Every structure is written in C-alpha cells, then in structure tokens.
ROMAR-435328 format. One record per atom (N, C-alpha, C): chain; atom name; x, y, z. Coordinates in Angstrom, 2 decimals. Layout:
# ROMAR-435328
<cadena = A	atomo = CA	xx = X	yy = Y	zz = Z>
...
//
This chain:
# ROMAR-435328
<cadena = A	atomo = N	xx = -1.11	yy = -21.01	zz = 9.26>
<cadena = A	atomo = CA	xx = -1.05	yy = -21.58	zz = 10.59>
<cadena = A	atomo = C	xx = -0.28	yy = -20.62	zz = 11.48>
<cadena = A	atomo = N	xx = -0.82	yy = -20.39	zz = 12.64>
<cadena = A	atomo = CA	xx = -0.16	yy = -19.50	zz = 13.58>
<cadena = A	atomo = C	xx = 0.71	yy = -20.31	zz = 14.53>
<cadena = A	atomo = N	xx = 1.57	yy = -19.62	zz = 15.23>
<cadena = A	atomo = CA	xx = 2.50	yy = -20.28	zz = 16.15>
<cadena = A	atomo = C	xx = 1.75	yy = -21.11	zz = 17.20>
<cadena = A	atomo = N	xx = 0.60	yy = -20.65	zz = 17.65>
<cadena = A	atomo = CA	xx = -0.18	yy = -21.36	zz = 18.65>
<cadena = A	atomo = C	xx = -0.76	yy = -22.67	zz = 18.14>
<cadena = A	atomo = N	xx = -0.88	yy = -22.80	zz = 16.81>
<cadena = A	atomo = CA	xx = -1.43	yy = -24.02	zz = 16.21>
<cadena = A	atomo = C	xx = -0.42	yy = -25.15	zz = 16.13>
<cadena = A	atomo = N	xx = 0.87	yy = -24.86	zz = 16.26>
<cadena = A	atomo = CA	xx = 1.90	yy = -25.87	zz = 16.07>
<cadena = A	atomo = C	xx = 1.76	yy = -27.09	zz = 16.98>
<cadena = A	atomo = N	xx = 1.53	yy = -26.92	zz = 18.30>
<cadena = A	atomo = CA	xx = 1.39	yy = -28.11	zz = 19.13>
<cadena = A	atomo = C	xx = 0.21	yy = -28.99	zz = 18.71>
<cadena = A	atomo = N	xx = -0.90	yy = -28.36	zz = 18.35>
<cadena = A	atomo = CA	xx = -2.07	yy = -29.11	zz = 17.91>
<cadena = A	atomo = C	xx = -1.76	yy = -29.86	zz = 16.62>
<cadena = A	atomo = N	xx = -1.08	yy = -29.20	zz = 15.70>
<cadena = A	atomo = CA	xx = -0.71	yy = -29.83	zz = 14.44>
<cadena = A	atomo = C	xx = 0.23	yy = -31.01	zz = 14.69>
<cadena = A	atomo = N	xx = 1.20	yy = -30.80	zz = 15.56>
<cadena = A	atomo = CA	xx = 2.14	yy = -31.88	zz = 15.88>
<cadena = A	atomo = C	xx = 1.40	yy = -33.07	zz = 16.47>
<cadena = A	atomo = N	xx = 0.45	yy = -32.83	zz = 17.34>
<cadena = A	atomo = CA	xx = -0.33	yy = -33.92	zz = 17.93>
<cadena = A	atomo = C	xx = -1.12	yy = -34.66	zz = 16.85>
<cadena = A	atomo = N	xx = -1.72	yy = -33.92	zz = 15.94>
<cadena = A	atomo = CA	xx = -2.47	yy = -34.54	zz = 14.84>
<cadena = A	atomo = C	xx = -1.54	yy = -35.39	zz = 13.98>
<cadena = A	atomo = N	xx = -0.37	yy = -34.85	zz = 13.69>
<cadena = A	atomo = CA	xx = 0.59	yy = -35.59	zz = 12.88>
<cadena = A	atomo = C	xx = 1.04	yy = -36.85	zz = 13.60>
<cadena = A	atomo = N	xx = 1.32	yy = -36.75	zz = 14.87>
<cadena = A	atomo = CA	xx = 1.75	yy = -37.92	zz = 15.64>
<cadena = A	atomo = C	xx = 0.67	yy = -38.98	zz = 15.66>
<cadena = A	atomo = N	xx = -0.59	yy = -38.55	zz = 15.79>
<cadena = A	atomo = CA	xx = -1.71	yy = -39.51	zz = 15.77>
<cadena = A	atomo = C	xx = -1.82	yy = -40.17	zz = 14.40>
<cadena = A	atomo = N	xx = -1.65	yy = -39.39	zz = 13.35>
<cadena = A	atomo = CA	xx = -1.72	yy = -39.95	zz = 12.00>
<cadena = A	atomo = C	xx = -0.60	yy = -40.96	zz = 11.78>
<cadena = A	atomo = N	xx = 0.59	yy = -40.66	zz = 12.28>
<cadena = A	atomo = CA	xx = 1.75	yy = -41.52	zz = 12.08>
<cadena = A	atomo = C	xx = 1.61	yy = -42.86	zz = 12.80>
<cadena = A	atomo = N	xx = 0.63	yy = -42.98	zz = 13.67>
<cadena = A	atomo = CA	xx = 0.39	yy = -44.25	zz = 14.35>
<cadena = A	atomo = C	xx = -0.48	yy = -45.18	zz = 13.50>
<cadena = A	atomo = N	xx = -1.02	yy = -44.69	zz = 12.42>
<cadena = A	atomo = CA	xx = -1.94	yy = -45.46	zz = 11.59>
<cadena = A	atomo = C	xx = -1.24	yy = -46.07	zz = 10.38>
<cadena = A	atomo = N	xx = -1.57	yy = -47.32	zz = 10.07>
<cadena = A	atomo = CA	xx = -1.00	yy = -47.99	zz = 8.90>
<cadena = A	atomo = C	xx = -1.33	yy = -47.24	zz = 7.61>
<cadena = A	atomo = N	xx = -2.50	yy = -46.64	zz = 7.54>
<cadena = A	atomo = CA	xx = -2.90	yy = -45.91	zz = 6.33>
<cadena = A	atomo = C	xx = -1.96	yy = -44.75	zz = 6.04>
<cadena = A	atomo = N	xx = -1.48	yy = -44.10	zz = 7.08>
<cadena = A	atomo = CA	xx = -0.51	yy = -43.01	zz = 6.91>
<cadena = A	atomo = C	xx = 0.75	yy = -43.52	zz = 6.22>
<cadena = A	atomo = N	xx = 1.25	yy = -44.66	zz = 6.69>
<cadena = A	atomo = CA	xx = 2.49	yy = -45.21	zz = 6.14>
<cadena = A	atomo = C	xx = 2.28	yy = -45.78	zz = 4.75>
<cadena = A	atomo = N	xx = 1.08	yy = -46.29	zz = 4.47>
<cadena = A	atomo = CA	xx = 0.76	yy = -46.75	zz = 3.11>
<cadena = A	atomo = C	xx = 0.78	yy = -45.57	zz = 2.15>
<cadena = A	atomo = N	xx = 0.11	yy = -44.49	zz = 2.54>
<cadena = A	atomo = CA	xx = 0.07	yy = -43.29	zz = 1.69>
<cadena = A	atomo = C	xx = 1.47	yy = -42.72	zz = 1.49>
<cadena = A	atomo = N	xx = 2.28	yy = -42.73	zz = 2.54>
<cadena = A	atomo = CA	xx = 3.65	yy = -42.21	zz = 2.44>
<cadena = A	atomo = C	xx = 4.47	yy = -43.06	zz = 1.46>
<cadena = A	atomo = N	xx = 4.35	yy = -44.38	zz = 1.55>
<cadena = A	atomo = CA	xx = 5.10	yy = -45.27	zz = 0.65>
<cadena = A	atomo = C	xx = 4.65	yy = -45.08	zz = -0.80>
<cadena = A	atomo = N	xx = 3.35	yy = -44.93	zz = -1.02>
<cadena = A	atomo = CA	xx = 2.85	yy = -44.71	zz = -2.37>
<cadena = A	atomo = C	xx = 3.38	yy = -43.39	zz = -2.92>
<cadena = A	atomo = N	xx = 3.34	yy = -42.35	zz = -2.10>
<cadena = A	atomo = CA	xx = 3.84	yy = -41.04	zz = -2.54>
<cadena = A	atomo = C	xx = 5.33	yy = -41.11	zz = -2.89>
<cadena = A	atomo = N	xx = 6.11	yy = -41.76	zz = -2.04>
<cadena = A	atomo = CA	xx = 7.55	yy = -41.87	zz = -2.32>
<cadena = A	atomo = C	xx = 7.81	yy = -42.67	zz = -3.59>
<cadena = A	atomo = N	xx = 7.08	yy = -43.77	zz = -3.78>
<cadena = A	atomo = CA	xx = 7.27	yy = -44.57	zz = -4.99>
<cadena = A	atomo = C	xx = 6.90	yy = -43.79	zz = -6.24>
<cadena = A	atomo = N	xx = 5.76	yy = -43.11	zz = -6.21>
<cadena = A	atomo = CA	xx = 5.34	yy = -42.38	zz = -7.41>
<cadena = A	atomo = C	xx = 6.27	yy = -41.22	zz = -7.73>
<cadena = A	atomo = N	xx = 6.80	yy = -40.56	zz = -6.70>
<cadena = A	atomo = CA	xx = 7.77	yy = -39.49	zz = -6.95>
<cadena = A	atomo = C	xx = 9.05	yy = -40.04	zz = -7.58>
<cadena = A	atomo = N	xx = 9.53	yy = -41.15	zz = -7.05>
<cadena = A	atomo = CA	xx = 10.72	yy = -41.78	zz = -7.63>
<cadena = A	atomo = C	xx = 10.46	yy = -42.25	zz = -9.05>
<cadena = A	atomo = N	xx = 9.30	yy = -42.86	zz = -9.26>
<cadena = A	atomo = CA	xx = 8.94	yy = -43.35	zz = -10.59>
<cadena = A	atomo = C	xx = 8.92	yy = -42.21	zz = -11.60>
<cadena = A	atomo = N	xx = 8.30	yy = -41.10	zz = -11.23>
<cadena = A	atomo = CA	xx = 8.25	yy = -39.94	zz = -12.13>
<cadena = A	atomo = C	xx = 9.65	yy = -39.44	zz = -12.45>
<cadena = A	atomo = N	xx = 10.54	yy = -39.45	zz = -11.47>
<cadena = A	atomo = CA	xx = 11.92	yy = -39.03	zz = -11.71>
<cadena = A	atomo = C	xx = 12.64	yy = -39.96	zz = -12.68>
<cadena = A	atomo = N	xx = 12.46	yy = -41.27	zz = -12.49>
<cadena = A	atomo = CA	xx = 13.08	yy = -42.24	zz = -13.40>
<cadena = A	atomo = C	xx = 12.51	yy = -42.09	zz = -14.80>
<cadena = A	atomo = N	xx = 11.21	yy = -41.85	zz = -14.91>
<cadena = A	atomo = CA	xx = 10.59	yy = -41.66	zz = -16.22>
<cadena = A	atomo = C	xx = 11.20	yy = -40.44	zz = -16.92>
<cadena = A	atomo = N	xx = 11.35	yy = -39.36	zz = -16.19>
<cadena = A	atomo = CA	xx = 11.90	yy = -38.14	zz = -16.76>
<cadena = A	atomo = C	xx = 13.36	yy = -38.34	zz = -17.20>
<cadena = A	atomo = N	xx = 14.16	yy = -38.92	zz = -16.30>
<cadena = A	atomo = CA	xx = 15.59	yy = -39.12	zz = -16.63>
<cadena = A	atomo = C	xx = 15.79	yy = -40.04	zz = -17.83>
<cadena = A	atomo = N	xx = 14.92	yy = -41.03	zz = -17.97>
<cadena = A	atomo = CA	xx = 15.06	yy = -42.00	zz = -19.05>
<cadena = A	atomo = C	xx = 14.10	yy = -41.74	zz = -20.21>
<cadena = A	atomo = N	xx = 13.47	yy = -40.57	zz = -20.19>
<cadena = A	atomo = CA	xx = 12.57	yy = -40.12	zz = -21.25>
<cadena = A	atomo = C	xx = 11.53	yy = -41.17	zz = -21.61>
<cadena = A	atomo = N	xx = 10.86	yy = -41.67	zz = -20.58>
<cadena = A	atomo = CA	xx = 9.78	yy = -42.65	zz = -20.75>
<cadena = A	atomo = C	xx = 8.46	yy = -41.91	zz = -20.53>
<cadena = A	atomo = N	xx = 7.64	yy = -41.85	zz = -21.56>
<cadena = A	atomo = CA	xx = 6.34	yy = -41.17	zz = -21.45>
<cadena = A	atomo = C	xx = 5.34	yy = -42.07	zz = -20.73>
<cadena = A	atomo = N	xx = 4.23	yy = -41.49	zz = -20.36>
<cadena = A	atomo = CA	xx = 3.18	yy = -42.27	zz = -19.71>
<cadena = A	atomo = C	xx = 2.67	yy = -43.37	zz = -20.64>
<cadena = A	atomo = N	xx = 2.46	yy = -43.02	zz = -21.90>
<cadena = A	atomo = CA	xx = 1.95	yy = -44.02	zz = -22.85>
<cadena = A	atomo = C	xx = 2.99	yy = -45.12	zz = -23.10>
<cadena = A	atomo = N	xx = 4.27	yy = -44.76	zz = -23.13>
<cadena = A	atomo = CA	xx = 5.31	yy = -45.76	zz = -23.30>
<cadena = A	atomo = C	xx = 5.40	yy = -46.67	zz = -22.08>
<cadena = A	atomo = N	xx = 5.31	yy = -46.10	zz = -20.89>
<cadena = A	atomo = CA	xx = 5.31	yy = -46.90	zz = -19.68>
<cadena = A	atomo = C	xx = 4.12	yy = -47.85	zz = -19.67>
<cadena = A	atomo = N	xx = 2.97	yy = -47.35	zz = -20.06>
<cadena = A	atomo = CA	xx = 1.77	yy = -48.18	zz = -20.12>
<cadena = A	atomo = C	xx = 1.97	yy = -49.38	zz = -21.06>
<cadena = A	atomo = N	xx = 2.54	yy = -49.12	zz = -22.22>
<cadena = A	atomo = CA	xx = 2.80	yy = -50.21	zz = -23.17>
<cadena = A	atomo = C	xx = 3.80	yy = -51.21	zz = -22.61>
<cadena = A	atomo = N	xx = 4.81	yy = -50.71	zz = -21.93>
<cadena = A	atomo = CA	xx = 5.84	yy = -51.60	zz = -21.38>
<cadena = A	atomo = C	xx = 5.31	yy = -52.54	zz = -20.30>
<cadena = A	atomo = N	xx = 4.32	yy = -52.08	zz = -19.53>
<cadena = A	atomo = CA	xx = 3.82	yy = -52.94	zz = -18.45>
<cadena = A	atomo = C	xx = 2.44	yy = -53.53	zz = -18.77>
<cadena = A	atomo = N	xx = 1.92	yy = -53.23	zz = -19.96>
<cadena = A	atomo = CA	xx = 0.67	yy = -53.86	zz = -20.39>
<cadena = A	atomo = C	xx = -0.59	yy = -53.31	zz = -19.75>
<cadena = A	atomo = N	xx = -0.62	yy = -52.00	zz = -19.53>
<cadena = A	atomo = CA	xx = -1.82	yy = -51.36	zz = -18.99>
<cadena = A	atomo = C	xx = -2.16	yy = -50.15	zz = -19.86>
<cadena = A	atomo = N	xx = -3.28	yy = -49.51	zz = -19.58>
<cadena = A	atomo = CA	xx = -3.68	yy = -48.32	zz = -20.34>
<cadena = A	atomo = C	xx = -2.93	yy = -47.08	zz = -19.84>
<cadena = A	atomo = N	xx = -2.83	yy = -46.09	zz = -20.71>
<cadena = A	atomo = CA	xx = -2.20	yy = -44.82	zz = -20.32>
<cadena = A	atomo = C	xx = -2.98	yy = -44.15	zz = -19.17>
<cadena = A	atomo = N	xx = -4.33	yy = -44.17	zz = -19.18>
<cadena = A	atomo = CA	xx = -5.04	yy = -43.59	zz = -18.03>
<cadena = A	atomo = C	xx = -4.72	yy = -44.31	zz = -16.71>
<cadena = A	atomo = N	xx = -4.44	yy = -45.60	zz = -16.77>
<cadena = A	atomo = CA	xx = -4.07	yy = -46.31	zz = -15.55>
<cadena = A	atomo = C	xx = -2.71	yy = -45.82	zz = -15.04>
<cadena = A	atomo = N	xx = -1.78	yy = -45.54	zz = -15.95>
<cadena = A	atomo = CA	xx = -0.48	yy = -44.99	zz = -15.54>
<cadena = A	atomo = C	xx = -0.69	yy = -43.62	zz = -14.89>
<cadena = A	atomo = N	xx = -1.58	yy = -42.82	zz = -15.42>
<cadena = A	atomo = CA	xx = -1.89	yy = -41.52	zz = -14.80>
<cadena = A	atomo = C	xx = -2.41	yy = -41.73	zz = -13.39>
<cadena = A	atomo = N	xx = -3.28	yy = -42.71	zz = -13.22>
<cadena = A	atomo = CA	xx = -3.82	yy = -43.04	zz = -11.90>
<cadena = A	atomo = C	xx = -2.68	yy = -43.45	zz = -10.96>
<cadena = A	atomo = N	xx = -1.74	yy = -44.25	zz = -11.46>
<cadena = A	atomo = CA	xx = -0.58	yy = -44.67	zz = -10.68>
<cadena = A	atomo = C	xx = 0.22	yy = -43.45	zz = -10.23>
<cadena = A	atomo = N	xx = 0.52	yy = -42.55	zz = -11.16>
<cadena = A	atomo = CA	xx = 1.36	yy = -41.39	zz = -10.86>
<cadena = A	atomo = C	xx = 0.67	yy = -40.39	zz = -9.93>
<cadena = A	atomo = N	xx = -0.65	yy = -40.43	zz = -9.87>
<cadena = A	atomo = CA	xx = -1.38	yy = -39.58	zz = -8.93>
<cadena = A	atomo = C	xx = -1.45	yy = -40.22	zz = -7.55>
<cadena = A	atomo = N	xx = -0.97	yy = -41.47	zz = -7.44>
<cadena = A	atomo = CA	xx = -0.98	yy = -42.15	zz = -6.15>
<cadena = A	atomo = C	xx = -2.31	yy = -42.77	zz = -5.80>
<cadena = A	atomo = N	xx = -3.15	yy = -43.01	zz = -6.81>
<cadena = A	atomo = CA	xx = -4.48	yy = -43.56	zz = -6.57>
<cadena = A	atomo = C	xx = -4.53	yy = -45.08	zz = -6.74>
<cadena = A	atomo = N	xx = -3.42	yy = -45.75	zz = -6.47>
<cadena = A	atomo = CA	xx = -3.33	yy = -47.20	zz = -6.63>
<cadena = A	atomo = C	xx = -2.61	yy = -47.77	zz = -5.42>
<cadena = A	atomo = N	xx = -3.10	yy = -48.89	zz = -4.91>
<cadena = A	atomo = CA	xx = -2.41	yy = -49.62	zz = -3.85>
<cadena = A	atomo = C	xx = -1.63	yy = -50.73	zz = -4.55>
<cadena = A	atomo = N	xx = -0.31	yy = -50.57	zz = -4.65>
<cadena = A	atomo = CA	xx = 0.54	yy = -51.44	zz = -5.46>
<cadena = A	atomo = C	xx = 0.78	yy = -52.81	zz = -4.85>
<cadena = A	atomo = N	xx = 0.88	yy = -53.82	zz = -5.72>
<cadena = A	atomo = CA	xx = 1.46	yy = -55.08	zz = -5.29>
<cadena = A	atomo = C	xx = 2.96	yy = -54.98	zz = -5.52>
<cadena = A	atomo = N	xx = 3.71	yy = -55.84	zz = -4.87>
<cadena = A	atomo = CA	xx = 5.16	yy = -55.83	zz = -5.11>
<cadena = A	atomo = C	xx = 5.44	yy = -56.15	zz = -6.57>
<cadena = A	atomo = N	xx = 4.67	yy = -57.04	zz = -7.15>
<cadena = A	atomo = CA	xx = 4.85	yy = -57.37	zz = -8.57>
<cadena = A	atomo = C	xx = 4.68	yy = -56.15	zz = -9.47>
<cadena = A	atomo = N	xx = 3.68	yy = -55.33	zz = -9.19>
<cadena = A	atomo = CA	xx = 3.47	yy = -54.11	zz = -9.98>
<cadena = A	atomo = C	xx = 4.62	yy = -53.13	zz = -9.78>
<cadena = A	atomo = N	xx = 5.09	yy = -53.01	zz = -8.54>
<cadena = A	atomo = CA	xx = 6.21	yy = -52.11	zz = -8.28>
<cadena = A	atomo = C	xx = 7.45	yy = -52.55	zz = -9.04>
<cadena = A	atomo = N	xx = 7.70	yy = -53.86	zz = -9.10>
<cadena = A	atomo = CA	xx = 8.85	yy = -54.39	zz = -9.85>
<cadena = A	atomo = C	xx = 8.68	yy = -54.07	zz = -11.33>
<cadena = A	atomo = N	xx = 7.49	yy = -54.30	zz = -11.90>
<cadena = A	atomo = CA	xx = 7.24	yy = -54.00	zz = -13.32>
<cadena = A	atomo = C	xx = 7.48	yy = -52.53	zz = -13.63>
<cadena = A	atomo = N	xx = 6.96	yy = -51.66	zz = -12.76>
<cadena = A	atomo = CA	xx = 7.13	yy = -50.22	zz = -12.97>
<cadena = A	atomo = C	xx = 8.59	yy = -49.83	zz = -12.92>
<cadena = A	atomo = N	xx = 9.31	yy = -50.33	zz = -11.94>
<cadena = A	atomo = CA	xx = 10.73	yy = -50.00	zz = -11.81>
<cadena = A	atomo = C	xx = 11.50	yy = -50.46	zz = -13.03>
<cadena = A	atomo = N	xx = 11.33	yy = -51.72	zz = -13.40>
<cadena = A	atomo = CA	xx = 12.10	yy = -52.27	zz = -14.52>
<cadena = A	atomo = C	xx = 11.75	yy = -51.60	zz = -15.85>
<cadena = A	atomo = N	xx = 10.49	yy = -51.18	zz = -15.99>
<cadena = A	atomo = CA	xx = 10.07	yy = -50.50	zz = -17.22>
<cadena = A	atomo = C	xx = 10.69	yy = -49.12	zz = -17.37>
<cadena = A	atomo = N	xx = 11.23	yy = -48.58	zz = -16.28>
<cadena = A	atomo = CA	xx = 11.87	yy = -47.27	zz = -16.34>
<cadena = A	atomo = C	xx = 13.39	yy = -47.37	zz = -16.22>
<cadena = A	atomo = N	xx = 13.91	yy = -48.61	zz = -16.23>
<cadena = A	atomo = CA	xx = 15.35	yy = -48.80	zz = -16.17>
<cadena = A	atomo = C	xx = 15.91	yy = -48.92	zz = -14.77>
<cadena = A	atomo = N	xx = 15.06	yy = -49.26	zz = -13.81>
<cadena = A	atomo = CA	xx = 15.49	yy = -49.37	zz = -12.42>
<cadena = A	atomo = C	xx = 15.16	yy = -50.76	zz = -11.88>
<cadena = A	atomo = N	xx = 15.70	yy = -51.06	zz = -10.73>
<cadena = A	atomo = CA	xx = 15.32	yy = -52.24	zz = -9.96>
<cadena = A	atomo = C	xx = 14.69	yy = -51.76	zz = -8.67>
<cadena = A	atomo = N	xx = 13.73	yy = -52.52	zz = -8.17>
<cadena = A	atomo = CA	xx = 13.07	yy = -52.19	zz = -6.92>
<cadena = A	atomo = C	xx = 13.83	yy = -52.82	zz = -5.77>
<cadena = A	atomo = N	xx = 14.07	yy = -52.04	zz = -4.72>
<cadena = A	atomo = CA	xx = 14.65	yy = -52.56	zz = -3.49>
<cadena = A	atomo = C	xx = 13.75	yy = -52.13	zz = -2.34>
<cadena = A	atomo = N	xx = 13.35	yy = -53.08	zz = -1.54>
<cadena = A	atomo = CA	xx = 12.55	yy = -52.79	zz = -0.35>
<cadena = A	atomo = C	xx = 13.40	yy = -53.07	zz = 0.86>
<cadena = A	atomo = N	xx = 13.23	yy = -52.29	zz = 1.91>
<cadena = A	atomo = CA	xx = 13.94	yy = -52.55	zz = 3.15>
<cadena = A	atomo = C	xx = 13.13	yy = -52.01	zz = 4.32>
<cadena = A	atomo = N	xx = 13.39	yy = -52.55	zz = 5.47>
<cadena = A	atomo = CA	xx = 12.73	yy = -52.11	zz = 6.68>
<cadena = A	atomo = C	xx = 13.64	yy = -51.15	zz = 7.43>
<cadena = A	atomo = N	xx = 13.04	yy = -50.20	zz = 8.10>
<cadena = A	atomo = CA	xx = 13.80	yy = -49.25	zz = 8.91>
<cadena = A	atomo = C	xx = 13.18	yy = -49.19	zz = 10.30>
<cadena = A	atomo = N	xx = 13.96	yy = -48.81	zz = 11.30>
<cadena = A	atomo = CA	xx = 13.41	yy = -48.72	zz = 12.66>
<cadena = A	atomo = C	xx = 12.30	yy = -47.70	zz = 12.75>
<cadena = A	atomo = N	xx = 11.33	yy = -47.98	zz = 13.60>
<cadena = A	atomo = CA	xx = 10.28	yy = -47.00	zz = 13.87>
<cadena = A	atomo = C	xx = 10.89	yy = -45.89	zz = 14.72>
<cadena = A	atomo = N	xx = 10.50	yy = -44.67	zz = 14.44>
<cadena = A	atomo = CA	xx = 10.99	yy = -43.52	zz = 15.22>
<cadena = A	atomo = C	xx = 9.81	yy = -42.64	zz = 15.56>
<cadena = A	atomo = N	xx = 9.97	yy = -41.81	zz = 16.53>
<cadena = A	atomo = CA	xx = 8.95	yy = -40.83	zz = 16.86>
<cadena = A	atomo = C	xx = 9.21	yy = -39.58	zz = 16.02>
<cadena = A	atomo = N	xx = 8.15	yy = -39.00	zz = 15.50>
<cadena = A	atomo = CA	xx = 8.29	yy = -37.81	zz = 14.68>
<cadena = A	atomo = C	xx = 7.87	yy = -36.58	zz = 15.44>
<cadena = A	atomo = N	xx = 8.62	yy = -35.50	zz = 15.24>
<cadena = A	atomo = CA	xx = 8.24	yy = -34.23	zz = 15.83>
<cadena = A	atomo = C	xx = 7.85	yy = -33.23	zz = 14.74>
<cadena = A	atomo = N	xx = 7.98	yy = -33.65	zz = 13.48>
<cadena = A	atomo = CA	xx = 7.54	yy = -32.79	zz = 12.37>
<cadena = A	atomo = C	xx = 7.25	yy = -33.66	zz = 11.17>
<cadena = A	atomo = N	xx = 6.64	yy = -33.05	zz = 10.17>
<cadena = A	atomo = CA	xx = 6.27	yy = -33.78	zz = 8.96>
<cadena = A	atomo = C	xx = 7.52	yy = -34.26	zz = 8.26>
<cadena = A	atomo = N	xx = 7.60	yy = -35.57	zz = 7.85>
<cadena = A	atomo = CA	xx = 8.79	yy = -36.06	zz = 7.14>
<cadena = A	atomo = C	xx = 8.86	yy = -35.47	zz = 5.76>
<cadena = A	atomo = N	xx = 10.05	yy = -35.50	zz = 5.19>
<cadena = A	atomo = CA	xx = 10.14	yy = -35.08	zz = 3.81>
<cadena = A	atomo = C	xx = 11.25	yy = -34.16	zz = 3.62>
//
C-alpha cells in the first residue's frame, strides 16, 4: 500500500466498522485468540478440548479458525474447559482512525 492509498483504506475501514458483521468477526477473532492462548498455557489439546465440551476434534478446529458463530453457552463451555471463566462487557462506541489490534 502506498501513502496515497491510506485515506481510501481508512474510509473503507470506517465503513466496515459501521457494520454489525465487522464487530461479530472481531469478537470471534478475539475469542478464538484468547481460547488458543488458554489452551496453550494449560496444555489442552484440540482433541482434549473436544472431549471436554462434547464435540468432535474437527469442530474444535473449525472453532479455532473462527468459522463458528458462538452462542454464549458455547463460549462459557469453551472457557471453562480451558480453566477460564467467560466475562462479557459493553464498551462505548468510538470512531476509529486505524485498524484495531
């Protein structure tokens, strides 16, 4: 990307951030990244996680790739199966001038 592309990219990002789908994808990405970290720290394999929550190992792979729209119940099961508790909270909406992360 060249310097001249930055304003166009920022506009595209701002437009995307206005869509619920953007925030859904962001939440899924954040959850799966945290889940993978908890799995690693607590030495929980994909197959072990699958057994703990009663699903197949390929389904856990699908979860970790972010290809699942989670229910709160599933998020709680995943968290507890890795030794964590799930906490949800709301934050104020803000305007973005760059990609979060």
